[in-house]
N, C-alpha and C positions, 0 to 999 in steps of 0.2 A: 232204602232209609240205613243211614249211619247207627254203626252197633255202638260206638263209643264214642258221645257227642262232646263228652267232658275232654278227651283227650284233642280232640278238634279244635276246641275251644280254648285250650291253653297253646295250643300251636298258633294259632293267630292269635293270640294274647301276646305271644311273646315275640313272635314275627313283627308285629305291628311297635312291642317295644324297643325292637333291634333296629326297626328302622328311625322311628322317633330319635332314639341317639342317636342313630348316624347321620339324619338330619339335623339334629342340634350340634352337633361337632362340625359337619360339612358345610353348612351353609355362611356361620360366619368365615371359617377358614375360607371358603370361594371367596365371600366379601372381601376380605382381606387381604388375597393373593390379587384380586381384581383391582383394589385399591392400589397396592404395591406397584402392579405390573401397568397398569392401564396405559398408554403412551400415546400422545398425542405428537402428530408429524407436522414440522412447521416449515412454511414454504419461506426463501430464499429467494433475491433480487438481483439479477446478471444485467451491468450495464453494458454495453457496448464503448468500450473507452474510445477506440481506433480502429477504421476499418469496419469488415463483416465479419461475425461472431457467428457459429454454428453452435445451436442448442436442441439437443435431441430429449423429450420427454418419455416416463414410461409408457409403454403401452401408443407410442403413435410411430410408423413406420419411415418418416422420413424427417432429418433435420429441419428444423427454423431460422432462416438467418435473421439475425438480430444487429440492425447497420449502426452505425455512431451516434451516440448521446441517447438510444432507444434503451426502455428498459423491460425484461422481460422476466416475470416468477417463474420460479423453478422450484417443482417437488422431489422429494426422495427418489433418486436412482436416475437424477437429470444427469443426460453428458453434455459437457461444454468443448468445445473445440475451437481455437485461433491457429490462423495460417499464418504466414511470414508476415503478412501490413496486418495484424489484428492484434486488439490489445483488449481484455475485458475486467471488469470488478464484478465480485460477487460478494452480494451485503448478507450476512446471517441473523440469525434471529437475536444474539444475543451481542450485536453492534460488533463483532468482528469482519473484518475486511481482508476476502482472499484477491489477490491481484495475479491474473494469469497475462504473461508476457508472451511474446511470438510463437508461434509453431508447439504449442501443450494443448493435452485433454485430461481433462479433470471431471470425476465422476464425483456427485454428492451421493453418497451411501446412504447416510440418515441421518436429518436433522431435527428434533425437537426435545421435549421435554416429559414429566411424568404429568397427565392428566392430574391427579389430583395433588394437592399442595402435602396432603399426610405421609406422600409417598417418600421413603427414603433415597429413592432410586435417583441417580444423577440426572440433569443433562446430559442430550448425547449432540457431540457434532463427529461424526465420521466420513473424510474424504478420501479419495485414490486421486493421485497423479500417475498417469501414465505414462507421461511423456513431457517433457519440456521443462519450461521454468515457471516458480509460483511462489509470492510472497504472501507470506499469513501474517497480519497484523491481529493478535489474539486477543480481544476485551477484558478488562479484569469480572469476576465473576461477582462482585457485589455480593460477597457471602453465600451463593450458592453452590452446590456441589455440581460440577461440569466434568464430562472428560472429551478431550480434544484430541482427537487423533485423525494424522496422516500418513495414508497407507502408499508403498509405490512397490515397485515390481522385485525391488529387494529386501526391504524394509518397512518397518513402522516405526511413528515418531509419534508420542504423548505430551502436550506442549502445554506448559503454561502461560499465563498473561505476558506477551512480549511480541516480539516480533522477530520473524524466519525468514531466510531466504531456501527451499527446496529444488535442488536441479538434478532430470533424471534424464539420463541415456538408458540406449539398449545394456551397458555394461556395467551400468554404476547409477548409484543416487547419493548425492551432497545434499547434506543439511548444512545451513550455516546460524546459527543463533546470535541477532543483531541486539535483540534486548530477550531475557528470561533465558528458561532452563528447559531441554528437552531431553526426553528418553527414548533413545533409538534402538531398537531389538531388531533382531536378525540372529539364522540359524541358532536359537539358544540361548542367543547372549544379547544383554541388557548393556548401554551404555550411557551415562550422563554427559549432557553436553551444556557446559556454564555459556554464559553470555561473551559472545565474542569470540568462541570457540568455533570449528567445525568438526563434522565427521563423515567420510566416506565410506560408502557400504558397496563393496563389487559383486557381484552374480556370485551367488552360493556363497557367501564370504558373510562374518562379524562385524559389526562396526569396526573399523578402525581407530583406534587413537587419539582423541579428541588434539587439534593442532590449533595454532593463532588462526583465525580470520583475516579479511581485510583489514587492513590499518587503512584508519581515518585519520587523514591528517589534519582537518579542521577542527576547530574548537568551539566550544558553544554551538554546534551548528543547526540547533533545537530555541537558541535563544532564551535559554531557561535562565541565564546570567547577565541580561540584560546587553547594554551595546558599548557601551563604552570600555569595559574592559578587554574587550576581545573584537571588536569590528569598529569602523570609522565608518560613521555616515553623513552624507551629502545629499543636498538637494537644491533643484534649480528653480527658479521661477522669471519671469521677464521681468528685464531693467526698463531702461528706455522707452526701446522701442521693443516689439515681439521677436526681432531676429540675434537682440542679444540677450545674455544670462547670468543670474547676478549669483553666487555660489555662497549658501548659508553653512559657517562652520561653528555655529553657538547649539549648545544642546540646553534644553532646558528641563529634560531629566534624564534618566537613565533609559526608559522605556520607550523615550517618542521623541523626535525631533519635526519643527513645522514651522514653514517659512509661507507668510502672505505676502505679495508683491506688494508696489509702491501704492500702485493703483489700487490695492484692495481688490482686485476682479479674478484673482487663482490664488487657492491655498494648495500648496502642496507638503503631504506629511511621510512620516514613516511613524509607525506606532507597534508596539509589539502586544498584542493582544492573545485572548483566551480564545480558541476556535477549536470547537469538537476536541476538546478537553484537553487540549496542548498548547503549549507555548507559540505563537508564531508571528511572523515580521508581515505587515500588511502594507503596502505602497499605496498611494491614492492619493490624486489629483481632481480637483475641485474646482467649479467655478465657471468663466467662461469657455468656452467649447474654441477649438482651431488654433488654439495657442498652444507652443510646446515647452512643457516642465520636465522635469529629470530627477527622480532619488533613486539614492542607490547607497548600497553597502560593501565595504573593503577590509578584506583580513589579509595583510602580507602573512605570507608563509616562507619564504626563501630557505627549501627544502629540493637538496639534491635526490634527484629519483632517476639516476639513470644507475643503481644497479636493480632496478624492480622488475618483475614480468610483466604487470599489469598495472592500469592507473585508469580509474574510470570516476563519474564523477555524477552522484545522485542527489534527489530531492523531492521532497514532494511541495505540488504549486497549485495553484487556483485560481482561476479568472471568474472576477464576478461583473465586471464591467470596464469597455475599450471600445473609445467613440473615433480613433483612428484607425482605419481597418488595415489588418497583415501586421507586417514591419513597417509600417509608411511608403513614402513613395520609393525610396532608395534601399527600403528593406533594414532600417537600423534601429528605427523607431518600436519594439515592440513594449507591449503593458508587462512583458518579464521577459529578463534576457541574463543568461548566465557566461561570463567573461572568465575567460584564464589566460593570464598573462606569462610567459617563460621564454626561456632560453631553449635554443637547439643544439647538437654537438658541434656544431661551428661556430657556436657562441652568439647568433645569430639573435635577436628580440621577435619573438614572436606570440601572435593573441591567436586564442581558438573562441568562437562565440556558439551560440545554442541559443535561439529566441521559440519564445509560444505566445500563439494567439489565437481566440476564437472565432472574429469576424474574418469572413473572406474577404482579400484584397479586390481591386479591380484590377481589369488586365493588363494595362498599363504602371503598375506597381512592381518593386523587384523583390524576386526571392529567393535568395542563395540555397544551393544545395550540394556546399565543397565541406571536404572532409573536416576543413576548419572555419566554416560558417557556414549555420543551417538553421533549420527553424521546422516547427511542427505547429499542426490544427490540434488543437483539443478544446472536449466541450467545456460549457462555461458551468458556471455554479458547482463543478464536480473534483474534487482534490485527484491530481493528477502524478503516481510514484514514477518520477523519471529517473532512469536508469541509461546512462551515455554505453558505448562500447571500448572497445580500451584503445585508450588513446594511444597506447605505446606502439600497436599495429595499424591504427586506423590510419594514421598522420603520415606514416613511411619514415621516409630519411629525416623529416621536419619533425618529427615526436619532441615532445619534452625532456630532457635531461636536468633540467633547473625549474622549479617553480617559483615565479615572484609573488605571486597572489592572486585571489579568485575574487570577481564583483558579480554583487548580481544588484540589476537594477532594473528597475519601469520607467518607461518613456514615452513622448506620445502627449496626447491630448488630455482628455478625459479616461482615468483608470483607476480602477480598485481593485489589486490582485495581493495576492497572499504566498508566502514560501515557510518552509519549513524544514527539518531534518535535512539540511546540506551536509553532502558526505564529499571529500576527497579520497577515495577509497586504493589503496595501493598493497598489492602483494607480493611477496618476497618470490 
């Protein structure tokens, strides 16, 4: 029997009161903490653009091969690896796109957003490039708070909306801003990299001072200024016989050129359209199949390049339709082809060609694989970010010293192809 029941009652009452007060405070705080910090991881989508890409998911022992044209969902902590023959694109939840070039390893560390709209926390995209080269096209935020970072063995970069190239070797990392602004941090120091500049971070060193990135010699490569002022557009359709062609030289508008043949069986056109939120040049031939047509744009350069160390061509390309397979029987009619006309050190006029196709040719069709004339098969219905090798190296003694013009064209039978962001990149 208790000697002092009143004392016991007061102790129980006070303890109950303190517990009540603690719960009154802690439960709302816990709910608030959960609302703020609850996180939803989101899936990314990997597509093999060329060759076989290896994908290793968390808790999987072996990587999964992803062949060309196949897509594969990827969660956080997934690892992507390309070899010397493969290339891939990674589509993130916010519509940003990361392109992995040859011999690249990328880890998707974190991709997600707050679970509740009331949370002040940002969306998170954290990637890690172990080696190789990537291009990160960071989408606009649409007013949403977002943190987009890419880490390498040497540095970490915080990216704003724009386009960035990041290249990593054992000795260093290099970030080039093609559009937008990046904050690169290493060894306790941070440097801002504005558009058209780059920084290099060597092993155990802070970021270098920014320097000029590659210079783009092409004007209006994204076609945002129309055609007339910078590009000469041309279309060909059949004349009296299917072996003859007739050139069209009249613009109907600064954003399109259309030609219908005399018999009204073929329509060949160039249009500047908006596709995937960017200005794009579309080449299209419609009507009767098995009849040759051609549409092209050309920009005169007249540029001396003999003092440059690097000369590369880049463009974003999409093939939606192609009735003539490969590049035609003699390897000259591709649904999209890039042609660079130049002079070498001996004053000889030379040409460099690179074609794109998705429809495989029969065995008796020619596909060239030379330094100055080559082609590649890409996926249908997908944007392909093409980057050439350094032409000043690959062309050897026949390398350019003077650029005459660049021409981009579609030819063949029925086709529907697109190109944008054409660049002729030089480096001192």
